C-alpha positions as CSV (number, residue, x, y, z in Angstrom):
1,M,188.2,76.3,57.7
2,Q,188.9,76.3,54.0
3,R,192.2,78.0,53.2
4,N,192.8,80.3,50.2
5,S,195.9,81.4,51.0
6,R,210.4,72.2,48.1
7,T,210.4,70.5,50.9
8,V,213.5,68.8,52.3
9,R,214.6,66.0,50.0
10,G,215.8,62.8,51.7
11,V,216.9,62.0,55.1
12,G,220.3,63.6,54.8
13,A,218.8,67.0,54.3
14,A,216.3,66.4,57.1
15,V,219.2,65.6,59.5
16,A,220.6,69.1,58.7
17,V,217.4,71.0,59.3
18,A,216.6,68.9,62.4
19,A,219.3,70.6,64.4
20,S,216.9,73.6,64.8
21,L,214.6,71.5,67.0
22,L,217.2,71.0,69.7
23,A,216.4,74.3,71.6
24,G,213.5,72.7,73.5
25,C,213.5,74.6,76.8
26,G,213.9,78.3,75.9
27,P,211.4,81.2,76.2
28,R,207.8,80.3,75.4
29,A,206.1,81.2,72.1
30,D,202.6,82.8,72.2
31,L,200.0,81.6,69.8
32,I,197.7,84.6,70.4
33,P,197.8,86.6,67.1
34,D,199.8,89.9,67.5
35,P,198.7,93.0,65.5
36,E,202.4,93.9,65.0
37,A,202.7,90.7,62.9
38,E,200.6,92.4,60.2
39,L,203.7,94.5,59.5
40,A,205.9,91.5,58.8
41,T,207.4,91.0,55.3
42,S,207.5,87.2,55.5
43,S,205.5,84.5,57.2
44,V,205.3,80.7,57.3
45,A,202.2,78.6,57.4
46,V,202.6,75.6,59.8
47,H,199.9,72.9,59.4
48,V,199.3,71.5,62.9
49,G,197.7,68.3,64.1
50,T,197.2,68.1,67.8
51,T,195.6,66.1,70.5
52,R,195.5,69.1,72.9
53,A,192.0,70.0,73.8
54,R,190.5,73.2,72.4
55,T,189.8,76.1,74.7
56,P,187.0,78.7,74.6
57,D,189.4,81.4,73.4
58,G,190.0,79.4,70.2
59,L,193.4,78.2,71.2
60,W,194.5,75.0,73.0
61,S,195.0,73.6,76.5
62,R,198.5,73.2,77.8
63,A,198.1,69.6,78.8
64,E,194.4,68.4,78.6
65,P,194.2,65.7,75.9
66,D,191.4,65.4,73.4
67,A,190.6,63.9,69.9
68,L,192.9,64.8,67.0
69,N,192.1,68.3,65.7
70,Y,193.8,70.4,63.0
71,A,194.8,74.0,62.5
72,V,197.0,76.2,60.4
73,I,199.1,78.8,62.1
74,D,200.8,81.6,60.2
75,V,204.0,82.7,61.9
76,S,205.7,86.0,60.9
77,V,209.4,85.5,60.4
78,P,211.8,88.4,61.2
79,P,214.3,89.5,58.6
80,E,216.9,90.4,61.2
81,R,217.6,87.1,62.9
82,V,220.4,84.6,63.6
83,P,219.8,81.3,61.8
84,G,218.9,78.5,64.2
85,L,217.4,80.8,66.8
86,V,213.8,81.7,67.6
87,T,213.7,85.2,69.0
88,L,210.6,86.1,71.0
89,P,209.3,89.5,71.9
90,G,209.6,91.4,75.1
91,A,207.3,94.2,76.2
92,R,207.3,95.7,72.7
93,P,207.0,93.2,69.8
94,D,209.0,94.0,66.8
95,P,208.3,92.0,63.6
96,R,211.8,92.9,62.3
97,E,213.4,91.0,65.1
98,D,210.8,88.7,66.7
99,F,208.8,85.7,65.6
100,L,205.1,86.4,66.1
101,T,201.8,84.7,65.5
102,L,200.1,86.3,62.6
103,R,196.9,84.3,62.4
104,V,195.3,81.1,63.5
105,G,192.8,79.1,61.5
106,T,191.2,75.8,62.4
107,Y,189.5,73.0,60.5
108,R,186.1,71.8,61.5
109,E,186.8,68.2,60.4
110,R,189.6,65.9,59.3
111,A,188.2,65.8,55.7
112,A,188.7,69.6,55.4
113,F,192.3,69.2,56.6
114,R,192.9,66.5,54.0
115,A,191.6,68.7,51.3
116,E,193.8,71.6,52.3
117,A,196.8,69.3,52.6
118,R,196.1,68.0,49.1
119,R,196.0,71.6,47.8
120,A,199.2,72.4,49.6
121,L,201.0,69.4,48.1
122,A,199.8,70.3,44.6
123,G,200.9,73.9,45.0
124,G,204.4,73.3,46.5
125,R,207.6,72.8,44.7
126,G,208.5,69.7,46.7
127,G,206.1,67.4,44.8
128,E,204.6,64.9,47.1
129,E,207.2,65.1,49.8
130,V,206.4,66.6,53.3
131,V,208.2,67.1,56.6
132,L,206.4,66.3,59.8
133,T,208.0,67.6,63.0
134,V,207.3,66.2,66.5
135,H,208.3,68.2,69.6
136,G,209.8,66.7,72.7
137,F,209.5,67.0,76.5
138,N,208.7,70.3,78.2
139,N,207.2,72.0,75.2
140,R,204.1,74.1,74.9
141,M,202.3,74.1,71.6
142,G,203.7,77.4,70.4
143,D,207.2,76.2,71.0
144,G,207.1,73.5,68.4
145,V,205.1,75.6,66.0
146,F,207.6,78.5,66.1
147,R,210.6,76.2,65.8
148,T,209.1,74.5,62.8
149,A,208.5,78.0,61.2
150,Q,212.1,78.9,61.9
151,M,213.3,75.7,60.3
152,V,211.3,76.4,57.2
153,A,212.6,79.9,56.9
154,D,216.3,79.1,57.6
155,F,216.5,76.2,55.2
156,G,214.2,77.5,52.5
157,I,211.7,74.6,52.6
158,A,209.1,75.6,49.9
159,G,206.7,72.8,50.3
160,P,204.1,72.3,53.0
161,V,205.4,71.5,56.5
162,F,203.4,69.8,59.2
163,H,203.8,69.6,63.0
164,Y,202.3,67.1,65.5
165,A,201.7,68.7,68.9
166,W,201.0,66.2,71.7
167,P,199.9,67.5,75.1
168,S,203.2,68.0,76.9
169,R,202.7,70.0,80.1
170,G,205.5,72.3,79.1
171,A,207.0,72.2,82.6
172,P,210.5,71.1,83.7
173,L,209.1,69.0,86.5
174,G,206.4,67.4,84.3
175,Y,208.5,64.5,83.0
176,A,206.4,61.7,84.4
177,A,203.2,63.3,83.1
178,D,204.7,63.8,79.7
179,R,205.7,60.1,79.5
180,D,202.1,59.3,80.1
181,A,200.9,61.9,77.6
182,V,203.1,60.3,74.9
183,L,201.2,57.1,75.2
184,V,197.9,58.8,75.1
185,A,199.0,60.7,71.9
186,R,199.8,57.6,69.8
187,D,196.5,57.2,68.1
188,G,196.4,60.9,67.1
189,M,199.7,60.8,65.4
190,Q,198.8,57.6,63.6
191,E,195.6,59.3,62.4
192,M,197.6,62.3,61.2
193,L,199.9,60.1,59.2
194,Q,196.9,58.4,57.7
195,D,195.4,61.7,56.7
196,L,198.7,62.9,55.1
197,A,198.9,59.6,53.1
198,A,195.2,60.0,52.1
199,A,196.0,63.6,50.9
200,G,198.6,62.3,48.5
201,A,201.9,62.6,50.5
202,R,204.1,59.9,49.2
203,D,207.4,60.7,50.9
204,I,207.0,61.7,54.6
205,V,210.1,62.6,56.6
206,I,209.5,62.6,60.3
207,V,211.8,64.8,62.4
208,A,211.3,64.1,66.1
209,H,213.1,65.5,69.2
210,S,213.6,64.1,72.7
211,M,210.5,62.4,74.0
212,G,208.8,63.0,70.6
213,S,211.2,60.3,69.4
214,Q,209.7,57.7,71.7
215,L,206.3,58.8,70.6
216,T,207.3,58.4,66.9
217,M,208.8,54.9,67.5
218,E,205.7,53.8,69.5
219,V,203.4,55.0,66.7
220,L,205.4,53.3,63.9
221,R,205.5,50.1,66.0
222,Q,201.7,50.4,66.6
223,M,201.1,50.9,62.8
224,A,203.2,47.8,62.0
225,L,201.4,45.6,64.5
226,R,198.0,46.8,63.2
227,G,199.0,46.2,59.6
228,D,198.6,49.9,58.6
229,R,201.0,49.6,55.7
230,A,199.2,52.2,53.5
231,A,200.6,55.0,55.7
232,L,203.7,53.3,57.0
233,D,205.0,52.7,53.5
234,R,204.8,56.4,52.8
235,L,207.7,57.1,55.1
236,G,210.8,58.5,53.3
237,G,212.9,58.9,56.5
238,V,212.7,59.1,60.3
239,V,215.2,61.4,62.1
240,L,215.4,61.1,65.9
241,M,217.2,64.0,67.6
242,S,218.5,63.3,71.1
243,P,216.0,60.4,71.4
244,D,214.6,59.8,74.8
245,I,214.4,56.0,74.4
246,D,216.0,53.2,76.3
247,P,218.3,51.3,73.9
248,A,216.8,47.9,74.7
249,L,213.3,49.3,74.0
250,F,214.5,51.0,70.8
251,R,215.8,47.6,69.5
252,E,212.5,45.9,70.2
253,Q,210.6,48.7,68.5
254,V,212.8,48.5,65.4
255,E,212.3,44.7,65.3
256,D,208.5,45.1,65.4
257,I,208.5,47.9,62.8
258,G,210.8,46.1,60.3
259,K,213.1,47.8,57.9
260,R,212.6,51.6,58.1
261,P,214.9,54.5,57.2
262,L,216.0,55.7,60.7
263,A,218.6,58.2,61.7
264,A,219.4,58.9,65.4
265,L,221.4,61.9,66.4
266,G,222.7,62.4,70.0
267,R,222.5,60.2,73.0
268,S,219.5,58.5,74.4
269,A,218.5,60.4,77.6
C-alpha cells in the first residue's frame, strides 16, 4: 500500500521514553479498526514490521510465524489521558478517553515499505533519526503497537516511529514458547534494520523490553558475525528495559558485537 497520509535524539532521551514500554502485561489492545476512532482529534501512525503470519481477516496470527511483512497502523490518541498509561475501551469505546485503532494498512512488498519509510524520514522533523521499539514476553501485536503510540504522544516524537512485532503467544504460561519464538524472529528483525538503513535512516535507536532485549542482542550479534556492517553501523543507541538475558550470555553477546552504545535498565529476569 502506498501511503499519502523529531524523533528522540540520543540514547539519554530514549531511556526516558522507554519507561512507557514497561507495562507489558495489562489489558489487550485490539487492532480491529473501531468506527468511534473516526471522532478522535489526534492519531499516531506506527510503522510495523512483523513475522506474525497474516490471517484472512487482514490482521495477524497471535503466534504463527511467517516471513517478514509490513504494515502501518493508525492509533487514535485520547486527549483525556494519564501520561504513561494506555487506556483501553470497555463496552462503549470513547475516543476522548481510550486508545483505539483508527485504520490498518499493509504493504505488498518490502520495497513499498522502504519507499514509505524514506518519505516519512524526509517529512519528519527528526532528520534521519528513528526509534524502533521491540516488545517483550507475553505481548500480543496490538499491545506493542498501542504502547508505541502512547510513547510517541506523551513525549512529542515528531519523526517516524517503528515497531518490531515478533510472534509472542501473548500468554502468561507461554514463556518457553516465546523463548523459541525469539530465535525464529531474528532474521526478520535483521531484515527490518536493513530496510530502515536502505531507506536512509542513519541514526537508529532501538528500545527493547524484557524478552525483546534478548532478541535485540541476538540480532546484533548475528549481524556482527555475518559482517552486516551497513545496517549495524547505523545504530545510534540500544536501550534494554528489564532485559531478560542471563548476564554471562549478555557478556558473550557484547563481545561478539563489539563496541555498541548500550543502556540496560532494570534487572535481568
